[in-house]
Structures are given as structure tokens and as C-alpha cells.
N, C-alpha and C positions, 0 to 999 in steps of 0.2 A: 340480449338477455341475462342478468344477474346473474352473479354465481349463488349457488345453494350453499347452504353453512356450512351442510358434510360434504359439498367438496371442498371449500376453505382449509378445511381442517385437512383434508389427502393431503393441498398442494404443502398444507403444514407437516404435516409426517413425510413426506418426498423430502423437502427440505432438509430439516433435519435427520433426516437419515445419510443424505447424501450428504452433506458438510460437515456430518459426525467419521463415518466410515471412511473422507476420501484425508480424514487426520491417523488415518491407519496405517496409514505406510511411513510418515514418519516415527513415530510412536515405537512403529515396532523395526526401523533401521536406527533405531537412538539406543531402545533397549538390550540388540544384537552386537553393536556395533561398541556403541558407550563412548560413542565418536559425536560430539557436538560443537564442533572448530565453530563448522559454519551458523549457530545455531547467536543467534544475539541473545547475549541477556538482559536487557533492556528487553528488547519489542516482546520475545518471553514473559515479562513479567509483568508489562504488559497489561500482553493478547492473558493469559489466566484472567487477570486481574477484571478483563472485560468478559470475560465468559465467565467469570465469579456470577456477574454486576446479574450476567445475560441469564443466568440461574436462579437469583434476586428476584427479577423481574416476572418469569415464570411463574415461580413462586407465588410472588403478590395477585398475578390477576386472572393467576389456576390453567393457566393455559398448556397442555399434556405437553403438544413437536417442544417446546421451550425447553418445559423442566425437563425434559427426557436426552431432549440431543445438549440440550447444555452443562446437564448432569455428568452426565458421560466423559462427551469432549476437558469437562474441569479437570474431569479425572485424567485423567489422558495428558491434557497441557502439564497438572498438576506436577504428577513424574515425570514430563520430560523435565521441568524445571527442577525437579529435586536433579537427577541427573545431575543437567547441565552444573546446577552449586555446587556438589556434590565433587565433578571431574574436572570442574574449571580450576576448584584450590587447591588442588594437590602438584 
């Protein structure tokens, strides 16, 4: 029996919620400690760019699970990337 469209949307929202919430501990720890020595600048730059592109993709295809999750993850990733750049140059 194939999945109904609303079940597919629920799966999308659950996946979006879990992957975004999973990101919070790293963001909170980074903000609190300002210790980003274990984070690769290259990897995090690519990751942030990728999340930004997923956000653009979600906007283009108008899928709210992609838009919401990637907007929040992009903001969190960008803040960590900013901290990494700020504290690496010191």
C-alpha cells in the first residue's frame, strides 16, 4: 500500500525536526565555550554552503519541511562559522 501524501509530509517534518534539533548541542556548546578548535573551517564552510543550497532548493520547490529545517540549520551553522572565523583569527 503506497504512502498517502500527508504521511510523506509527516515523515519530512519529523526528519527536519530531528536533524535540526540534533544540531543544537553543538551550537550551544560553541556559543558557550567559544572553543571551536575541533571544527574544521573547510568542512564547516562547505556544510554551511550546502545547507544554504538546500534552503534555496526548498524555496524553489516550495516544500515547507525543507524550508523550515534548512532556514534554522543555516542560521545555526552560519553563527558557528562566524564564531570559528572570529576566534581563529585571534
